[in-house]
C-alpha positions as CSV (number, residue, x, y, z in Angstrom):
1,M,6.4,55.1,39.7
2,T,7.4,51.5,40.1
3,T,6.4,49.9,43.4
4,R,8.3,47.0,44.8
5,V,7.1,45.1,47.8
6,A,9.0,42.5,49.9
7,V,7.1,40.3,52.3
8,A,8.5,37.9,54.9
9,A,5.7,35.9,56.6
10,P,5.4,32.5,58.2
11,N,3.2,31.0,55.6
12,G,1.7,31.5,52.1
13,Y,-1.7,32.5,53.4
14,A,-0.1,35.6,55.1
15,T,2.0,36.4,52.2
16,D,-0.9,36.2,49.8
17,A,-2.9,38.5,52.1
18,A,-0.2,41.1,52.0
19,L,0.2,41.0,48.3
20,R,-3.5,41.1,47.7
21,V,-4.1,44.3,49.6
22,V,-1.1,45.9,47.8
23,T,-2.8,45.1,44.4
24,E,-6.0,46.7,45.9
25,G,-4.2,50.0,46.5
26,G,-2.7,49.4,49.9
27,G,0.8,50.3,51.1
28,A,3.3,48.7,53.5
29,V,1.1,49.2,56.6
30,D,-2.1,47.8,54.9
31,A,-0.1,44.8,53.7
32,A,1.5,44.1,57.0
33,V,-1.7,44.4,59.0
34,A,-3.4,42.0,56.6
35,A,-0.5,39.5,56.9
36,M,-0.5,39.7,60.7
37,L,-4.2,39.2,61.0
38,T,-4.0,36.2,58.6
39,T,-1.1,34.8,60.7
40,M,-3.3,35.0,63.8
41,V,-5.7,32.6,62.0
42,T,-3.3,30.3,60.4
43,E,-0.7,29.7,63.2
44,P,-2.9,28.0,65.9
45,G,-1.1,27.5,69.2
46,I,1.4,30.2,68.4
47,V,-0.6,33.4,68.0
48,S,-4.3,34.3,68.0
49,L,-6.6,37.2,67.6
50,A,-6.9,37.6,71.4
51,G,-3.2,37.9,71.9
52,G,-0.9,40.9,71.7
53,A,1.1,42.6,69.0
54,F,3.9,45.1,68.5
55,A,4.1,47.2,65.3
56,T,7.0,49.5,64.3
57,V,6.4,52.1,61.6
58,W,8.7,54.6,60.0
59,P,6.5,57.0,58.0
60,A,8.0,58.5,54.9
61,G,9.2,62.0,55.6
62,E,9.3,61.6,59.4
63,P,12.6,61.8,61.3
64,A,11.9,58.8,63.5
65,A,10.1,55.5,63.7
66,V,7.5,54.7,66.3
67,T,6.3,51.5,67.9
68,V,2.7,50.8,68.6
69,D,2.6,48.6,71.7
70,G,-0.5,46.4,71.5
71,Y,0.7,43.9,74.1
72,V,-1.7,42.2,76.5
73,A,-2.5,44.0,79.8
74,M,-3.0,42.9,83.4
75,P,-6.7,42.3,84.1
76,G,-8.6,43.1,87.3
77,L,-10.8,46.2,86.8
78,G,-14.4,46.0,87.9
79,G,-13.9,43.3,90.5
80,G,-12.2,40.7,88.4
81,G,-9.2,40.7,90.7
82,G,-11.4,39.4,93.5
83,R,-12.3,36.2,91.7
84,E,-10.7,32.8,92.4
85,P,-8.8,32.2,89.2
86,S,-9.0,28.9,87.4
87,V,-5.4,28.0,86.6
88,H,-3.1,25.0,86.3
89,D,0.5,24.5,85.4
90,V,1.5,22.9,82.2
91,V,5.0,21.3,81.9
92,T,6.3,20.7,78.4
93,E,9.6,19.5,76.8
94,Y,9.3,22.2,74.1
95,G,12.3,24.5,74.0
96,A,14.4,22.2,76.3
97,G,11.7,22.4,79.0
98,V,9.0,25.1,79.6
99,T,6.5,25.4,82.5
100,M,3.4,27.6,81.7
101,T,0.4,28.6,83.7
102,A,-2.8,27.8,81.7
103,G,-6.6,28.1,82.2
104,L,-8.9,31.1,82.0
105,G,-7.4,32.6,85.1
106,S,-4.1,33.0,83.2
107,V,-5.7,35.1,80.3
108,A,-4.7,38.7,80.0
109,V,-6.5,41.6,78.4
110,P,-6.0,41.2,74.6
111,G,-4.3,44.0,72.7
112,A,-3.6,42.9,69.2
113,V,-6.9,44.0,67.6
114,A,-6.7,47.5,69.1
115,G,-3.0,47.9,68.3
116,L,-3.3,46.8,64.7
117,A,-6.5,49.0,64.2
118,L,-4.6,52.0,65.5
119,V,-1.7,51.3,63.1
120,Q,-4.2,51.0,60.2
121,E,-6.1,54.1,61.2
122,R,-3.0,56.3,61.4
123,W,-0.8,55.0,58.5
124,G,-2.9,52.7,56.4
125,H,-4.7,53.6,53.1
126,L,-7.4,51.0,52.8
127,P,-10.6,50.7,54.9
128,W,-10.2,48.4,58.0
129,R,-12.7,45.9,56.6
130,E,-10.5,45.4,53.5
131,V,-7.4,44.5,55.4
132,V,-9.4,42.1,57.6
133,A,-11.1,40.4,54.6
134,P,-8.2,38.0,53.7
135,A,-8.1,36.6,57.2
136,T,-11.8,36.2,57.3
137,E,-11.9,34.3,54.0
138,V,-9.0,32.0,55.1
139,A,-10.8,31.2,58.4
140,R,-14.1,30.4,56.6
141,A,-12.5,28.2,54.0
142,G,-10.0,26.5,56.3
143,F,-6.3,26.3,56.0
144,T,-3.5,23.8,55.9
145,L,-1.7,23.3,59.2
146,G,1.8,24.6,58.7
147,A,5.2,23.5,59.8
148,A,5.6,25.9,62.7
149,S,2.3,25.1,64.4
150,G,2.6,21.4,63.4
151,Y,6.0,21.3,65.2
152,Y,4.8,23.1,68.3
153,L,1.4,21.6,68.9
154,P,2.4,18.0,69.7
155,Y,4.2,19.3,72.7
156,V,1.2,21.0,74.2
157,R,-2.1,19.9,72.6
158,D,-3.0,17.4,75.3
159,S,-1.9,19.5,78.3
160,L,-2.6,23.0,77.1
161,F,-5.5,22.5,74.7
162,G,-7.1,19.1,75.5
163,W,-8.7,20.1,78.8
164,D,-11.1,22.5,77.2
165,P,-13.8,21.0,74.8
166,Q,-13.7,24.0,72.4
167,T,-10.0,24.3,72.1
168,R,-9.7,20.5,71.7
169,A,-12.3,20.4,69.0
170,A,-10.5,23.1,67.0
171,L,-7.4,20.9,66.8
172,E,-9.1,17.6,66.1
173,G,-10.3,16.2,62.8
174,P,-13.7,14.7,62.1
175,D,-12.4,11.3,63.2
176,G,-11.3,12.6,66.6
177,R,-7.5,12.4,66.0
178,W,-5.2,15.3,66.5
179,L,-4.5,17.3,63.4
180,E,-1.0,17.1,62.0
181,T,1.1,19.2,59.6
182,G,-0.7,19.3,56.2
183,D,-4.2,18.6,57.6
184,L,-7.1,21.1,57.0
185,V,-8.0,23.2,60.0
186,V,-11.4,24.9,60.3
187,V,-12.1,26.7,63.6
188,D,-15.8,27.1,64.2
189,D,-17.1,30.6,64.4
190,L,-13.7,32.2,63.9
191,A,-14.7,33.6,60.5
192,D,-17.9,35.0,62.0
193,T,-15.8,36.7,64.7
194,L,-13.5,38.3,62.1
195,A,-16.5,39.4,60.0
196,T,-17.8,41.2,63.1
197,V,-14.5,42.8,63.8
198,A,-14.3,43.9,60.1
199,A,-17.8,45.3,60.1
200,D,-17.9,46.9,63.5
201,G,-14.2,47.8,63.9
202,P,-12.1,47.1,67.0
203,A,-14.9,48.3,69.2
204,A,-16.6,45.0,68.7
205,F,-13.7,43.4,70.6
206,Y,-13.6,45.8,73.5
207,T,-17.1,47.3,74.0
208,G,-19.4,45.4,71.7
209,G,-21.0,42.0,71.4
210,L,-17.7,40.1,71.3
211,A,-16.5,41.8,74.4
212,A,-19.7,40.8,76.2
213,V,-19.3,37.2,75.2
214,L,-15.6,37.2,76.4
215,A,-16.4,38.9,79.7
216,D,-19.3,36.5,80.4
217,D,-17.2,33.4,79.7
218,M,-14.4,34.7,82.0
219,A,-16.9,35.3,84.8
220,A,-18.4,31.9,84.4
221,R,-15.2,29.9,84.2
222,G,-12.7,31.5,86.5
223,G,-11.2,34.1,84.3
224,L,-10.1,37.5,85.5
225,V,-10.7,39.7,82.5
226,T,-13.8,41.9,82.9
227,A,-15.9,44.1,80.7
228,E,-14.2,47.1,82.4
229,D,-10.8,45.7,81.5
230,L,-11.7,45.4,77.8
231,A,-13.3,48.9,77.6
232,A,-10.3,50.5,79.3
233,Y,-7.7,49.0,77.0
234,R,-5.6,51.4,74.9
235,P,-2.5,50.6,72.9
236,V,0.6,52.8,73.5
237,V,2.6,54.7,70.9
238,R,6.3,55.2,71.8
239,P,9.6,55.9,70.1
240,A,11.1,52.8,68.4
241,L,14.4,51.4,69.7
242,A,17.4,51.8,67.4
243,V,19.6,48.7,66.8
244,D,22.9,48.5,65.0
245,L,23.2,45.7,62.4
246,G,26.6,46.1,60.7
247,A,26.4,49.4,58.8
248,W,22.6,49.4,59.1
249,R,20.4,51.1,61.7
250,L,17.2,49.1,62.4
251,R,14.2,50.1,64.4
252,R,12.3,47.7,66.7
253,S,10.0,47.5,69.7
254,E,11.7,48.9,72.8
255,R,10.9,45.8,74.7
256,P,11.9,42.8,72.4
257,R,10.5,39.6,73.8
258,T,11.8,36.8,71.7
259,R,15.6,36.5,71.3
260,G,16.1,39.9,69.5
261,E,19.8,40.0,70.4
262,E,20.3,36.4,69.3
263,V,18.7,37.2,65.9
264,R,21.0,40.2,65.6
265,R,24.1,38.3,66.6
266,H,23.4,35.4,64.2
267,A,22.6,37.7,61.4
268,L,26.0,39.4,61.7
269,E,27.7,36.0,62.0
270,R,26.0,34.7,58.9
271,T,26.8,37.8,56.9
272,A,30.5,37.5,57.9
273,H,30.5,33.8,57.0
274,Q,28.9,34.5,53.6
275,R,31.5,37.2,52.8
276,R,34.4,34.9,53.7
277,A,32.9,32.3,51.4
278,G,32.8,34.9,48.6
279,R,29.1,35.4,48.6
280,G,27.6,38.8,49.4
281,L,24.7,38.6,51.7
282,H,22.9,41.7,52.8
283,P,22.6,41.9,56.6
284,L,18.8,42.5,56.4
285,E,18.6,39.4,54.2
286,A,20.5,37.4,56.8
287,A,18.2,38.6,59.5
288,A,15.1,37.7,57.4
289,R,16.5,34.2,56.8
290,L,17.3,33.6,60.4
291,W,14.2,35.0,62.0
292,P,11.8,32.2,61.2
293,R,14.1,29.9,63.2
294,H,13.3,31.9,66.3
295,R,9.8,33.2,65.8
296,A,7.1,32.1,63.4
297,L,5.2,35.3,63.5
298,P,6.7,38.5,62.0
299,A,5.7,40.2,58.8
300,L,8.2,42.6,57.3
301,L,7.3,44.6,54.3
302,C,9.1,47.4,52.4
303,R,7.6,49.7,49.8
304,T,9.7,52.0,47.6
305,S,8.2,55.5,47.3
306,S,9.0,58.9,46.0
307,A,9.9,61.7,48.4
308,S,6.4,63.0,48.1
309,D,4.7,59.7,48.8
310,S,3.0,59.8,52.2
311,M,3.0,56.0,52.6
312,P,5.3,54.5,55.2
313,R,8.3,52.9,53.5
314,T,9.0,50.3,56.1
315,F,6.9,48.4,58.6
316,T,7.7,45.6,60.9
317,G,5.3,43.8,63.1
318,S,5.3,41.0,65.7
319,P,2.2,39.3,67.0
320,T,2.8,37.7,70.3
């Protein structure tokens, strides 16, 4: 049987991670999880390991797709809600003007690691440590700051990242200047964090040593997330939402959070324009080409399979 894999990712590191796990015997889910974890390393300021993620999977032979909701959750269990949160507003010109609340008091309970681990456990073929390995290696070696993060960070690096010594140090070079597109980024201890997650599984993030470090930091510096919040977190599996795209029926998270309808509309418009110009453009290709303009994060992978193959044939994921 011939296997073909298509990968859409925000940078070459994530693409390479996906292709690597396929060559090691992985399927669409393994490849997408590896790509998403690597994206959480290589797109600083946009996504991170302590964020949230949605993943939509349509397993081969199953009548319907499902979405794993690994979005962030409201903190406050175990007395965290009684703390005085450390927060401040950040006003930026990004996106024609955005006001955000920053500081440890604005941090929610992270869900991405738990969500992706659940996806991998149910539908992946490789051990968890093998799909985490590419992200760990990229973090340890460092990575080139890409165009998406390089465009976004100048809007927020002073106001959103500069106030905290650790976040500031992650985005500064040895000479103290802010890193720019094309510069090498090395985030201290991130590789060790990923290595722990790989070795100990998602429990490290929610009930293990990493959870204790996170909860202690929150308690000391005005955050609301507690050890109880982390231990209680569970991703949710629900039916995926069906969306029409021309003659195609797509499946996505039931709660799209980043211009989903705009992507759909522009994909249809682009397809119609290409057809008028005498060029055939598949609606899915149009969507894939347009999506990076609106979101630097998704990984979309497709794997052909025989009717008896138990591997999921399609997988889409969106870290947040």
